[in-house]
C-alpha positions in Angstrom: -10.5 4.7 -7.3 -6.8 5.7 -7.4 -7.8 9.3 -8.5 -10.3 9.6 -5.6 -7.6 8.5 -3.1 -5.1 11.0 -4.4 -7.6 13.9 -4.4 -8.8 13.1 -0.8 -5.3 12.5 0.6 -4.1 15.9 -0.8 -7.1 17.6 0.8 -6.4 15.9 4.1 -2.8 16.9 4.1 -3.5 20.5 3.3 -6.3 20.7 5.9 -4.2 19.0 8.6 -1.2 21.3 8.0 -3.3 24.5 7.7 -5.4 23.8 10.8 -2.6 22.1 12.7 -4.7 18.9 13.3 -2.4 16.3 14.9 -1.9 12.7 13.5 -1.8 13.8 9.9 -0.2 10.3 9.2 -3.3 8.5 10.5 -5.7 10.9 8.8 -4.1 10.4 5.4 -4.0 6.6 5.9 -7.7 6.4 6.8 -8.5 7.5 3.2 -7.2 4.2 2.0 -9.4 2.3 4.4 -12.6 4.1 3.5 -12.3 4.6 -0.3 -13.9 1.6 -2.0 -14.9 0.7 -5.6 -18.4 2.3 -5.5 -20.4 4.9 -3.6 -22.5 2.5 -1.6 -19.7 0.5 -0.2 -17.6 3.6 0.5 -20.5 5.3 2.3 -21.3 2.1 4.3 -17.7 1.7 5.3 -17.4 5.3 6.4 -20.6 5.1 8.5 -19.4 1.9 10.2 -15.9 3.2 10.8 -17.1 6.4 12.3 -19.6 4.6 14.5 -17.0 2.1 15.7 -14.3 4.7 16.4 -16.8 6.9 18.3 -18.0 4.0 20.4 -14.4 2.7 21.0 -12.9 6.0 22.1 -15.8 6.9 24.3 -15.6 3.5 25.9 -11.8 3.8 26.4 -12.2 7.2 28.1 -14.7 5.6 30.5 -12.5 2.6 31.2 -9.6 4.9 32.0 -11.5 6.2 35.0 -10.7 2.8 36.5 -7.5 1.7 34.7 -5.3 4.8 34.2 -3.1 4.2 37.3 -3.9 0.5 37.6 -1.8 -1.5 35.1 -2.7 -4.8 36.8 -6.3 -4.0 35.8 -5.7 -2.4 32.5 -3.6 -5.2 30.9 -6.2 -8.0 31.6 -8.9 -5.5 30.2 -6.9 -5.1 27.0 -6.6 -8.9 26.6 -10.3 -9.4 27.2 -11.2 -6.7 24.7 -8.9 -8.2 22.1 -10.3 -11.6 22.6 -13.9 -10.4 22.3 -13.2 -8.4 19.2 -11.5 -11.2 17.4 -14.1 -13.8 18.5 -17.0 -11.7 17.2 -15.1 -10.8 14.1 -15.5 -14.4 13.1 -19.1 -15.2 14.3 -20.9 -11.8 14.1 -22.6 -10.5 11.0 -20.9 -7.2 11.4 -17.5 -8.8 12.2 -15.4 -5.8 11.0 -17.2 -3.5 13.4 -16.7 -5.8 16.3 -13.0 -6.1 15.4 -12.6 -2.3 15.1 -14.2 -1.6 18.5 -12.2 -4.2 20.3 -8.9 -3.3 18.6 -9.3 0.5 19.1 -10.2 0.2 22.8 -7.3 -2.1 23.4 -4.9 0.0 21.4 -5.9 3.2 23.2 -5.6 1.5 26.6 -2.0 0.5 25.7 -0.7 4.2 25.5 -1.2 5.1 29.2 2.5 4.8 30.0 3.3 7.3 27.3 1.1 10.1 28.7 2.4 12.5 31.4 -1.0 12.9 33.0 -4.7 12.1 32.7 -5.6 15.5 31.2 -3.1 15.1 28.4 -4.5 11.6 27.7 -8.0 12.8 27.3 -6.8 15.6 25.1 -4.9 13.2 22.9 -7.8 10.7 22.6 -10.2 13.5 21.6 -7.8 14.7 18.9 -7.4 11.1 17.8 -11.2 10.9 17.2 -11.0 14.1 15.1 -8.0 12.9 13.1 -9.9 9.7 12.2 -13.4 10.9 11.6 -12.8 14.0 9.5 -10.9 12.1 6.7 -13.7 9.5 6.7 -16.3 12.2 6.1 -14.2 13.8 3.4 -13.6 10.5 1.6 -17.3 9.8 1.5 -18.0 13.4 0.1 -15.3 13.1 -2.5 -16.5 9.7 -3.7 -20.1 10.9 -3.9 -19.1 14.0 -5.9 -16.6 12.3 -8.3 -18.2 8.9 -8.8 -21.5 8.6 -10.7 -24.2 6.6 -9.0 -24.4 3.1 -10.3 -27.4 0.8 -10.5 -28.2 -1.2 -7.5 -27.3 -4.9 -7.9 -29.5 -7.8 -7.0 -30.3 -8.1 -3.3 -28.0 -10.4 -1.4 -29.3 -13.0 1.0 -29.2 -11.8 4.6 -26.7 -13.3 6.9 -27.8 -14.5 10.3 -26.7 -12.2 13.1 -24.5 -14.9 14.6 -22.9 -17.9 12.8 -24.7 -21.2 13.4 -21.6 -22.7 15.1 -20.7 -19.5 17.0 -20.6 -21.3 20.4 -20.0 -24.9 19.3 -17.0 -24.6 17.0 -13.8 -24.3 19.1 -11.9 -22.9 16.1 -13.4 -19.5 16.8 -12.2 -19.4 20.4 -8.8 -20.8 19.4 -8.4 -18.0 16.8 -9.2 -15.3 19.3 -6.9 -16.7 21.9 -4.0 -17.0 19.4 -4.3 -13.3 18.3 -4.7 -12.1 21.9 -1.7 -14.1 23.1 0.5 -12.8 20.2 -0.5 -9.2 20.6 -0.2 -9.1 24.4 3.2 -10.9 24.2 4.4 -8.1 22.0 3.0 -5.5 24.3 4.8 -7.0 27.3 8.1 -7.3 25.3 8.3 -3.7 24.2 7.1 -2.5 27.6 9.7 -4.6 29.4 12.6 -3.3 27.2 11.2 0.3 27.4 11.0 0.7 23.6 7.5 2.2 22.9 8.6 3.1 19.4 8.1 -0.5 18.3 4.4 -0.6 19.4 3.6 -1.5 15.8 4.4 -5.1 16.9 1.1 -5.0 18.8 -0.8 -3.6 15.7 0.9 -6.0 13.4 -0.3 -9.1 15.3 -3.9 -7.8 15.1 -3.9 -6.8 11.4 -2.1 -9.8 9.8 -3.9 -12.5 11.7 -6.1 -14.5 9.4 -7.7 -17.9 9.8 -5.0 -20.0 8.1 -1.2 -19.9 8.8 -0.4 -19.5 5.1 -2.7 -16.5 4.7 -1.3 -14.9 7.9 2.3 -15.3 6.7 1.4 -13.9 3.2 -0.2 -10.8 4.8 2.8 -10.4 7.1 5.1 -10.5 4.1 3.0 -7.8 2.3 3.1 -5.6 5.4 6.9 -5.9 5.6 7.5 -5.4 1.9 5.1 -2.4 1.7 6.8 -0.9 4.7 10.3 -1.3 3.2 9.1 0.2 -0.2 7.3 3.1 1.5 10.2 3.8 3.9 12.6 3.8 1.0 10.5 6.3 -0.9 10.3 8.4 2.2 14.0 8.2 2.8 14.8 9.3 -0.8 12.3 12.1 -0.5 13.9 13.4 2.7 17.4 13.1 1.2 16.8 14.7 -2.2 13.4 16.5 -2.4 12.3 17.9 0.9 15.4 20.1 1.5 14.4 21.9 -1.8 10.7 22.4 -0.9 9.5 25.9 0.1 5.7 25.6 0.4 2.9 23.2 1.2 2.1 22.9 -2.5 5.4 21.1 -3.1 4.6 18.7 -0.2 1.1 18.2 -1.6 2.6 17.2 -5.0 5.0 14.8 -3.5 2.3 13.2 -1.4 0.0 13.0 -4.4 2.6 11.2 -6.5 3.4 8.5 -3.9 -0.3 8.2 -3.0 -1.1 7.5 -6.6 1.5 4.6 -6.6 0.2 3.2 -3.3 -3.5 3.6 -4.5 -2.7 1.8 -7.7 -1.3 -1.2 -5.8 -4.2 -1.1 -3.3 -6.7 -1.1 -6.1 -5.0 -4.2 -7.7 -5.3 -7.9 -7.0 -6.3 -9.0 -3.5 -3.0 -10.8 -3.3 -1.1 -7.5 -3.3 -3.7 -4.9 -2.3 -2.6 -4.8 1.4 0.9 -3.9 0.3 -0.4 -0.6 -1.1 -1.7 0.5 2.3 1.6 -0.2 3.9 3.5 1.7 1.2 1.3 4.7 1.9 1.6 4.4 5.7 5.4 4.0 5.8 5.8 7.0 3.4 3.5 9.2 5.4 5.3 8.4 8.6 8.5 9.7 7.0 7.3 12.9 5.5 4.3 13.9 7.6 5.9 14.0 11.1 4.4 17.1 12.7 3.2 20.1 10.8 6.1 20.4 8.5 8.4 17.9 6.7 11.0 16.4 9.0 14.3 14.6 8.6 13.9 12.2 11.5 14.0 8.5 10.4 13.7 7.0 13.9 10.0 6.3 13.4 10.4 4.3 10.2 13.3 2.3 11.8 11.1 1.6 14.9 8.2 0.6 12.7 10.3 -1.9 10.8 11.6 -3.5 14.0 8.0 -3.6 15.4 6.7 -5.3 12.2 9.5 -7.9 12.3 8.7 -8.6 16.0 5.0 -8.8 15.4 5.4 -11.2 12.4 7.9 -13.4 14.4 5.6 -13.7 17.4 2.5 -14.3 15.3 4.2 -17.0 13.3 5.3 -18.8 16.4 1.9 -18.7 18.0 -0.1 -19.6 14.8 2.3 -22.4 13.9 2.3 -24.2 17.3 -1.1 -23.4 18.8 -4.1 -25.0 17.1 -2.7 -24.4 13.6 -5.4 -23.9 10.9 -4.5 -24.6 7.3 -6.4 -23.6 4.2 -6.6 -27.2 3.0 -8.2 -28.3 6.2 -10.8 -25.6 5.9 -11.5 -26.6 2.3 -12.1 -30.2 3.3 
């Protein structure tokens, strides 16, 4: 799995730089999301991710016809979409797809203030679709080429489309409300202080939120530790290695080395796997800014601040509003 991640990431970096495809950081990061332990799961994940992103960006473009210049309508829309996405992530058979659609629409609706005009916004969202979908396709192709086909396992029992207690168990509604409240609180905070660079607070609330408080805090700690480790590797690379690089081959070798480390962690135990994704993302944010290596560390600083804010707000909300504990769920 680690070897497939490294090969695909290097291909993505080379293609992004050669064709000047924006969002190289996101493209390289998507490889970690898509590449799984076998061909079937990787292909299924790729299909669902591509479908979800396509639906979400198309829906966001349609929504912007009504919400682009109307923040009093756009902000409640974001909150409603987040609530729906997290509610159905718990009760729907394809929960990750529901989460992905709700999150991507809400996240793309949150960037209106950063865009100079509507034309630039449409241009950015369409390039975002390209930056997400082409590494997904590439990851599936590499996996199918490098990984031999395995035998199909025994058929699993089908899950019902909706959980039996979907509309009777208040825990589902409480969970969706908590995540929505934490994410929207972070959005309002960084908008109020005019610091869009810490928008990772919004993303952090969405990605670390799990059913129990303990699991949420553990995932938040992994996100922070991975970001610090990846940021440190990026800082050292900018300080000592990148000034001596003269070609894209040197950058590809550097990215391959750190991707191998991050992929090794991501392929490990479930208790640490999420940290590997964060190591990769923080490192890519340091060395893949634009179409050439950069020496600007503002992004990684802002990302750390955003993660800390997101963890703090999520902890407060999950601790004091309808707290769910693993022991209670076991009983």
